[in-house]
C-alpha positions as CSV (number, residue, x, y, z in Angstrom):
1,M,0.0,0.0,0.0
2,R,1.3,3.5,-0.8
3,V,0.3,4.9,2.5
4,R,2.1,2.1,4.3
5,S,5.2,3.1,2.3
6,L,4.7,6.7,3.5
7,L,4.6,5.6,7.1
8,C,7.7,3.5,6.5
9,G,9.3,6.6,5.1
10,F,8.5,8.5,8.3
11,A,10.0,5.6,10.3
12,V,13.2,5.9,8.2
13,F,13.3,9.6,8.8
14,Y,12.9,9.3,12.6
15,F,15.7,6.7,13.0
16,A,18.0,8.5,10.6
17,A,17.7,11.6,12.6
18,A,18.3,9.7,15.8
19,A,21.5,8.2,14.3
20,L,23.1,11.5,13.3
21,G,24.7,11.8,16.7
22,A,24.7,14.5,19.4
23,T,26.9,17.6,19.6
24,L,28.5,17.8,23.1
25,Q,29.6,21.3,24.1
26,V,32.7,21.9,26.2
27,G,33.8,25.1,27.9
28,P,32.8,27.7,30.5
29,G,29.0,27.6,31.0
30,Q,28.6,24.6,28.8
31,T,27.3,21.1,29.6
32,Y,30.9,19.8,30.1
33,A,33.6,21.9,31.7
34,K,36.5,19.9,30.3
35,P,37.0,17.7,27.2
36,C,37.5,14.4,28.9
37,A,34.1,14.5,30.6
38,A,32.5,14.9,27.2
39,F,34.6,12.1,25.8
40,A,33.4,9.8,28.6
41,A,29.8,10.6,27.8
42,A,30.2,10.5,24.0
43,K,28.6,7.8,21.9
44,P,29.7,6.6,18.4
45,G,28.9,9.3,15.8
46,D,28.9,12.2,18.2
47,T,30.7,15.6,17.8
48,V,32.5,17.2,20.6
49,E,33.1,20.9,20.3
50,I,35.6,22.5,22.6
51,S,35.5,26.2,23.1
52,A,38.8,28.1,23.1
53,T,37.4,30.4,25.7
54,G,38.2,27.7,28.2
55,N,41.9,27.6,27.4
56,G,43.8,27.4,30.6
57,T,41.1,25.4,32.4
58,Y,41.8,22.4,30.2
59,D,45.4,22.0,31.4
60,G,46.1,18.6,32.7
61,D,42.9,17.2,31.4
62,V,44.2,14.0,29.8
63,C,42.4,10.7,29.0
64,A,41.7,7.8,26.7
65,I,38.9,8.3,24.1
66,A,37.0,5.0,23.6
67,A,34.0,5.9,21.3
68,S,34.4,5.4,17.5
69,N,33.3,7.8,14.7
70,L,33.9,10.9,16.8
71,T,34.5,14.4,15.5
72,I,36.4,16.5,18.0
73,R,37.0,20.2,17.1
74,G,38.0,23.4,18.7
75,I,35.6,26.4,18.2
76,G,36.0,30.1,18.7
77,G,39.7,29.7,18.1
78,R,42.1,26.8,18.7
79,A,41.4,24.9,21.9
80,H,44.6,24.3,23.8
81,I,45.3,21.2,26.0
82,D,48.6,21.6,28.0
83,A,49.5,18.3,29.7
84,I,51.5,20.1,32.5
85,G,53.2,16.8,33.3
86,M,50.1,14.7,33.2
87,S,49.4,11.8,30.9
88,A,46.7,9.2,30.1
89,Q,47.9,5.6,30.7
90,G,51.5,6.9,30.8
91,K,51.2,7.5,27.1
92,A,49.8,10.8,25.9
93,I,47.4,13.7,26.3
94,W,44.8,11.8,24.4
95,V,44.9,8.1,23.8
96,V,42.6,7.5,20.9
97,Q,41.2,4.0,21.1
98,G,38.1,4.4,18.9
99,Q,38.0,3.9,15.2
100,N,37.5,6.6,12.5
101,T,38.3,9.7,14.6
102,T,38.6,13.3,13.2
103,I,40.4,15.9,15.3
104,E,40.3,19.6,14.2
105,N,41.6,22.9,15.5
106,I,43.3,21.6,18.7
107,E,46.7,22.6,20.2
108,F,48.6,19.9,22.2
109,S,51.7,20.7,24.3
110,G,53.7,19.5,27.3
111,A,53.3,15.7,27.0
112,T,56.0,13.9,28.9
113,V,56.1,10.4,30.3
114,T,58.7,8.2,32.0
115,D,59.6,6.2,28.9
116,M,60.2,9.5,27.0
117,N,57.4,8.9,24.4
118,G,54.8,11.2,25.7
119,A,52.6,12.2,22.8
120,G,50.0,14.8,22.0
121,I,48.0,12.0,20.4
122,R,48.7,8.3,20.9
123,Q,46.6,6.6,18.2
124,E,45.6,3.0,19.0
125,G,42.4,2.7,16.9
126,A,42.2,2.5,13.2
127,N,41.8,5.6,11.0
128,L,42.5,9.1,12.1
129,T,42.2,12.5,10.5
130,V,44.0,15.4,12.0
131,R,43.3,18.9,10.6
132,N,44.5,22.4,11.5
133,C,46.1,21.3,14.7
134,Y,49.3,22.4,16.5
135,F,51.6,20.0,18.3
136,H,54.5,21.5,20.1
137,D,57.0,20.8,23.0
138,N,55.9,17.2,23.5
139,E,58.1,14.2,23.4
140,D,56.2,13.0,20.4
141,G,53.7,15.1,18.4
142,I,51.7,12.1,17.2
143,L,52.7,8.5,17.9
144,T,50.7,5.6,16.3
145,G,50.6,1.9,16.7
146,A,50.7,-0.8,14.0
147,D,47.5,-1.6,12.2
148,P,47.5,-3.0,8.6
149,T,44.0,-1.7,8.0
150,S,44.5,1.9,9.4
151,E,44.8,5.1,7.3
152,I,46.0,8.3,8.8
153,V,45.6,11.8,7.3
154,I,47.3,14.9,8.6
155,E,46.6,18.1,6.9
156,S,47.1,21.8,7.5
157,S,48.8,21.2,10.8
158,E,52.0,22.4,12.5
159,F,54.6,20.3,14.5
160,A,57.3,22.2,16.4
161,R,60.0,21.4,18.9
162,N,58.8,17.9,19.7
163,G,61.3,15.2,20.8
164,A,62.8,14.1,24.1
165,G,66.3,14.6,22.7
166,D,67.0,10.9,22.6
167,G,66.6,10.4,18.9
168,Y,63.7,7.9,19.4
169,S,61.0,10.5,19.6
170,H,59.9,12.7,16.8
171,N,57.6,15.5,15.5
172,M,55.4,12.6,14.2
173,Y,56.0,8.9,14.3
174,I,53.6,6.7,12.2
175,G,53.7,3.0,12.7
176,H,53.1,0.1,10.4
177,I,49.8,1.1,8.9
178,K,48.1,0.8,5.5
179,K,48.5,4.4,4.4
180,F,49.8,7.7,5.7
181,T,49.0,11.0,4.0
182,L,50.7,14.3,5.1
183,R,49.7,17.4,3.2
184,Y,49.7,21.2,3.5
185,S,51.5,20.9,6.8
186,Y,54.5,22.5,8.5
187,S,56.9,20.4,10.6
188,H,60.0,22.0,11.9
189,S,62.6,22.4,14.7
190,A,62.5,18.8,16.1
191,K,64.7,18.0,19.0
192,V,67.2,15.3,17.7
193,G,64.3,13.2,16.3
194,H,62.9,13.4,12.7
195,L,60.5,15.9,11.3
196,V,58.5,13.0,9.7
197,K,58.9,9.3,10.4
198,S,56.6,6.7,8.9
199,R,56.6,2.9,8.6
200,A,53.4,2.9,6.5
201,E,52.9,0.6,3.5
202,E,52.1,3.7,1.5
203,N,53.2,7.3,2.1
204,D,51.7,10.3,0.4
205,I,53.8,13.3,1.5
206,L,52.5,16.2,-0.5
207,Y,52.9,20.0,-0.5
208,N,54.4,20.5,3.0
209,R,57.1,22.6,4.5
210,L,59.6,20.3,6.4
211,T,62.4,22.5,7.7
212,G,65.0,22.0,10.4
213,E,65.6,25.7,10.8
214,S,68.2,27.4,12.9
215,D,66.8,26.2,16.2
216,G,66.3,22.6,15.2
217,T,68.6,19.7,15.9
218,E,66.6,17.2,13.9
219,S,68.1,14.0,12.3
220,Y,66.2,13.2,9.1
221,E,63.7,15.6,7.6
222,I,61.8,12.5,6.1
223,N,62.5,9.0,7.4
224,L,60.8,6.1,5.7
225,P,62.8,3.3,7.3
226,N,60.9,0.3,5.9
227,A,60.4,1.8,2.4
228,G,56.9,1.4,1.1
229,T,55.2,2.9,-2.0
230,S,56.0,6.6,-1.4
231,Y,55.1,9.7,-3.2
232,I,57.1,12.8,-2.2
233,V,55.7,15.6,-4.3
234,G,55.8,19.4,-4.0
235,N,57.5,19.8,-0.6
236,L,59.9,22.4,0.8
237,V,62.7,20.4,2.6
238,Q,65.4,22.2,4.4
239,Q,68.2,20.9,6.6
240,G,69.6,23.3,9.1
241,P,73.2,23.8,10.2
242,T,72.7,21.9,13.5
243,T,71.2,18.8,12.1
244,Q,72.1,15.4,13.6
245,N,72.3,13.5,10.3
246,S,73.6,14.2,6.8
247,A,70.6,12.5,5.0
248,M,67.5,14.6,4.3
249,L,65.2,11.9,2.8
250,D,66.0,8.5,4.2
251,Y,64.4,5.5,2.5
252,G,64.7,1.8,3.6
253,S,67.5,2.3,6.1
254,E,66.0,-0.2,8.6
255,G,65.2,-2.8,6.0
256,A,62.9,-2.5,3.0
257,S,60.3,-4.8,4.6
258,N,57.2,-3.2,3.2
259,A,55.5,-4.7,0.1
260,G,56.2,-1.7,-2.1
261,N,59.7,-0.5,-2.6
262,D,58.9,2.2,-5.2
263,L,59.9,5.8,-4.4
264,Y,58.8,8.9,-6.3
265,V,60.5,12.2,-5.5
266,V,59.0,14.9,-7.8
267,N,59.0,18.7,-7.9
268,N,60.4,19.3,-4.5
269,T,62.8,22.0,-3.4
270,F,65.7,20.7,-1.1
271,V,68.0,23.2,0.7
272,N,71.0,21.9,2.7
273,E,72.7,24.3,5.1
274,R,74.8,21.7,6.8
275,T,78.3,22.9,6.0
276,S,79.9,19.4,5.8
277,G,77.5,18.3,3.1
278,A,74.4,16.1,2.8
279,T,72.8,13.3,0.9
280,F,69.5,14.8,-0.3
281,V,67.9,11.4,-1.1
282,S,69.4,8.4,0.6
283,V,68.1,5.1,-0.7
284,S,69.2,1.9,1.1
285,S,71.3,-0.6,-0.9
286,G,68.6,-3.2,0.0
287,V,66.1,-1.4,-2.3
288,A,66.4,-2.8,-5.8
289,V,63.5,-0.8,-7.4
290,A,64.8,2.3,-9.2
291,A,63.7,5.5,-7.5
292,V,62.1,8.1,-9.7
293,I,63.7,11.5,-9.1
294,K,62.3,14.3,-11.4
295,N,62.1,18.1,-11.4
296,N,63.7,18.7,-8.0
297,I,65.9,21.6,-6.9
298,F,68.9,20.6,-4.8
299,V,70.6,23.6,-3.1
300,G,73.8,23.3,-1.1
301,T,76.7,20.9,-0.8
302,G,76.0,17.3,-1.2
303,T,75.0,14.3,-3.3
304,A,71.6,14.4,-4.9
305,I,70.8,10.7,-4.6
306,S,72.7,7.7,-3.4
307,Q,71.0,5.1,-5.7
308,A,73.1,4.5,-8.9
309,N,70.2,3.1,-10.9
310,S,67.6,5.7,-10.0
311,V,65.6,7.3,-12.9
312,Q,66.6,11.0,-12.9
313,A,65.3,13.8,-15.2
314,G,64.7,17.5,-15.0
315,N,66.6,18.1,-11.7
316,F,68.6,21.2,-10.9
317,A,71.6,20.2,-8.8
318,S,74.3,22.8,-9.5
319,G,74.5,26.5,-9.7
320,N,72.1,29.2,-8.4
321,P,68.4,28.3,-8.8
322,M,67.5,32.0,-8.0
323,L,65.1,31.5,-5.2
324,V,63.3,34.6,-3.9
325,D,64.6,34.6,-0.3
326,S,66.2,31.3,0.7
327,A,67.4,32.6,4.1
328,N,63.7,33.2,5.0
329,F,62.4,30.1,3.4
330,D,60.7,31.7,0.5
331,Y,61.6,29.2,-2.2
332,H,59.5,30.7,-5.0
333,L,61.5,31.2,-8.2
334,A,62.7,34.7,-8.9
335,P,62.4,36.2,-12.4
336,G,65.1,34.8,-14.7
337,S,65.6,31.6,-12.7
338,P,67.1,28.8,-14.7
339,C,64.4,26.5,-13.3
340,I,61.6,28.3,-15.1
341,D,60.2,26.1,-18.0
342,A,63.1,23.7,-17.5
343,G,61.2,20.7,-16.1
344,V,60.0,17.5,-17.7
345,D,56.6,15.8,-17.7
346,P,56.8,13.7,-14.6
347,G,54.2,11.2,-15.9
348,S,52.6,8.7,-13.6
349,A,53.7,6.1,-11.1
350,A,53.3,2.4,-11.7
351,S,50.1,2.5,-9.7
352,G,48.6,5.2,-12.0
353,F,49.2,7.9,-9.4
354,S,49.7,11.2,-11.3
355,L,53.1,12.7,-10.4
356,L,52.1,16.1,-11.9
357,P,52.0,18.6,-9.0
358,Q,48.5,20.0,-8.4
359,A,49.2,22.4,-5.6
360,Q,52.0,24.3,-3.8
361,Y,52.6,25.1,-0.2
362,V,51.5,28.4,1.4
363,Q,52.9,29.4,4.8
364,P,51.6,28.8,7.4
365,A,50.2,25.3,6.9
366,S,48.1,25.9,3.9
367,F,48.2,25.6,0.1
368,E,47.0,26.9,-3.2
369,G,46.5,25.4,-6.6
370,R,49.4,25.1,-9.0
371,Q,48.8,25.9,-12.7
372,I,51.5,25.0,-15.2
373,V,52.6,28.1,-17.1
374,G,54.1,27.2,-20.4
375,K,56.4,24.2,-19.6
376,I,56.5,22.9,-16.1
377,D,59.1,24.5,-13.8
378,I,61.6,22.7,-11.6
379,G,60.9,22.7,-7.9
380,A,58.0,23.1,-5.5
381,Y,56.7,26.3,-7.1
382,E,55.6,27.3,-10.5
383,F,56.7,30.8,-11.5
384,N,53.5,32.9,-11.6
385,G,51.5,29.6,-11.4
386,G,49.9,29.9,-8.0
387,T,46.2,30.2,-8.1
388,G,46.0,32.1,-4.8
389,V,43.2,29.9,-3.6
390,A,42.8,26.3,-2.6
391,D,41.3,24.6,-5.6
392,A,38.0,22.9,-5.2
393,G,39.2,19.8,-6.9
394,L,42.0,19.2,-4.4
395,P,41.7,17.3,-1.1
396,Q,41.0,19.7,1.7
397,G,39.4,20.0,5.1
398,G,35.8,20.1,6.1
399,S,33.8,22.9,7.8
400,G,33.6,24.4,11.2
401,S,32.6,27.5,13.2
402,G,34.2,30.8,12.7
403,G,36.9,32.0,15.1
404,S,40.4,33.6,15.3
405,G,43.5,31.4,15.4
406,Q,45.8,31.0,18.3
407,G,49.3,29.5,18.7
408,G,51.9,28.1,16.4
409,A,50.9,28.6,12.8
410,Q,48.3,31.1,14.0
411,G,45.7,29.5,11.8
412,A,45.7,29.2,8.1
413,A,45.7,32.2,5.9
414,G,42.0,31.8,5.1
415,N,42.4,30.0,1.8
416,I,42.2,26.4,2.9
417,G,39.0,24.4,3.2
418,G,38.4,23.4,6.8
419,N,39.7,26.6,8.3
420,G,36.3,28.2,8.5
421,F,36.5,27.5,12.2
422,D,40.0,29.1,12.5
423,A,40.6,32.0,10.1
424,G,43.9,32.9,11.7
425,T,45.0,36.2,13.2
426,S,45.1,38.0,9.9
427,G,43.4,35.8,7.4
428,A,39.7,36.0,6.5
429,A,37.3,33.2,7.1
430,S,37.7,30.4,4.5
431,A,36.1,31.0,1.2
432,S,35.9,27.2,0.6
433,P,32.4,26.1,-0.4
434,T,32.6,23.5,2.4
435,A,33.4,26.0,5.1
436,G,30.7,27.4,7.4
437,S,29.0,27.1,10.6
438,C,25.8,25.8,12.2
439,S,24.0,27.4,15.1
440,C,22.1,24.2,15.9
441,R,23.3,22.5,19.0
442,V,22.1,19.3,20.7
443,T,23.2,19.2,24.3
444,H,21.5,15.9,25.4
445,R,20.8,12.6,23.9
446,Q,17.5,11.0,23.2
447,G,17.1,7.5,24.5
448,F,15.6,4.7,22.4
449,T,12.3,4.7,24.2
450,G,10.9,7.4,22.0
451,P,11.9,5.7,18.7
452,L,10.4,2.4,19.9
453,V,7.1,4.0,20.8
454,V,6.9,5.7,17.4
455,L,7.8,2.5,15.6
456,G,5.0,0.7,17.5
457,I,2.5,3.4,16.6
458,L,3.5,3.2,12.9
459,L,3.2,-0.5,12.9
460,L,-0.3,-0.3,14.5
461,L,-1.4,2.2,11.9
462,A,0.0,-0.1,9.2
463,R,-2.1,-3.0,10.5
464,R,-5.2,-0.8,10.5
465,L,-4.6,0.5,7.0
466,P,-7.5,-1.5,5.4
467,R,-9.9,0.7,7.5
468,T,-8.2,4.0,7.2
469,H,-6.6,3.8,3.8
470,R,-9.3,5.8,2.0
471,L,-9.2,8.6,4.6
472,L,-5.4,8.8,4.7
473,R,-5.1,8.6,1.0
474,H,-7.0,11.9,0.7
475,Q,-5.6,13.7,3.7
476,V,-1.8,13.2,3.2
477,R,-0.5,15.7,0.8
478,P,3.0,15.3,-0.5
479,A,3.1,19.0,-1.4
480,L,3.2,19.7,2.4
481,I,5.6,16.9,3.3
482,I,8.2,17.2,0.6
483,P,9.6,20.7,1.3
484,W,9.9,20.0,5.0
485,S,11.6,16.6,4.5
486,N,13.9,18.0,1.8
487,K,15.1,20.7,4.2
488,F,16.2,18.3,6.8
489,L,17.2,15.1,5.0
490,G,17.7,16.2,1.4
491,G,17.1,14.1,-1.7
492,A,17.2,10.6,-0.2
493,F,14.1,11.2,1.9
494,L,12.4,13.2,-0.8
495,N,12.7,10.4,-3.3
496,L,11.3,8.0,-0.7
497,I,8.3,10.2,-0.1
498,R,7.7,10.6,-3.8
499,K,7.7,6.9,-4.2
500,G,5.3,6.4,-1.3
501,A,2.9,9.2,-2.0
502,R,2.7,10.1,-5.7
503,T,-0.3,11.6,-7.4
504,R,-3.5,10.2,-6.0
505,T,-5.0,7.2,-7.8
506,P,-8.5,5.8,-7.7
507,A,-9.3,3.3,-5.0
508,P,-8.8,-0.3,-6.1
509,V,-11.9,-2.0,-7.4
510,R,-13.1,-4.8,-5.2
511,G,-11.7,-8.1,-6.6
512,A,-9.1,-6.4,-8.7
513,S,-5.4,-7.1,-8.2
514,V,-3.5,-4.7,-5.8
515,S,0.2,-3.9,-6.1
516,T,2.3,-5.4,-3.3
517,D,5.4,-3.3,-4.1
518,R,7.5,-2.4,-1.0
519,Y,10.1,0.2,-0.7
520,H,13.1,-0.7,1.4
């Protein structure tokens, strides 16, 4: 019966609305005074919003996060959690045990533990997205476990001065996982450890600034000790004068045990300031697959790549590339640079991954689209090829509530999706079509008593339809239902209603066949 389908549609609507999850508010005057109280109350699918107006009151609020499918974000600025010597389970500020967690606009600092691996985030569940966050002055910024199903994405985030000084703790340390993506981020000034360390099966390191700087004592800028299929595209990589190691990009040094041993280093700008020289790309002798090294700028004393059989083309390794202001990390090409129009088509990887750069890094922790002008240029920047905005076709962050940035990178410059909740101290709110805010807040959770009662009523009505069908058929008007349902649930519910309550049809003739179609 069509009216029965309509009632089923309402049931679907009710339960879909109940499954959307609650939004738990944290901060002064809110339901929860501190984040960990909200995490303890959270259920799968919830969103926890932490107000930056409570910064200072969250210090020492450390805990494990058990629920899965959570979104945790700072609002009204970047919410700051300072460990002040505290740790959850002797591991981190937050130990993330749930699956599929998204963390946005949070600042983590001061994590220290007895084994010198105190992290801002210790990731133990599968799948984590970190966006527009700032990790500084911890023993590890992010430290993850091993999970062959897990994928981790870090974008538009800053890592600074992490490390215990023992060489075993890093700005970020990604364990044996399925895939690691680092993009549009700024990692710098690590204490003896690495700017980026990953044991993932696949590494997509795209359009970042990875710089040791004058105050850093980092070892490797990029360390991929177990190899893995790795795409290193469009990065600014600088080794400072006080580095602990001569290699800048290290690949396979602890045994190329990952399934993929293919390395692609394309359109990066490497700058070495270590006076005794460097190896810009160091590939272990245990890696038999030829690395692809194309369109890179190598500045400073050293060896471009250690692998004799690597495939090299379009690189600039001697002379002055004419960067705008190398001393201040502006690696754009100056007019007249020999790198302009001097690159080669980088082609695609064996997997089909396009090696043509689509973006270029924007300080701090942001990006813009890259358009090829004439022939592709060498290095991380295209001369006069920056679009000035984050292109809609490129991966970028989600939406959030407006606010002004605090700490570290001081928010993005306003041109990256996802930074609508943190416009930065000088940038405007994000112009990304995905950015925005919602004034709707749910501060408590409905139990399942209500849904069960409604379901019972709907089933009772469905059983009585032979008596009430004629009345309902003439009283229910799709024209009144559809705009309301479309507002809240969009096209999916709209189509369901249209199926269940199309134009009115004559009542079935007694004895005639009746359609038994059901909509699931």
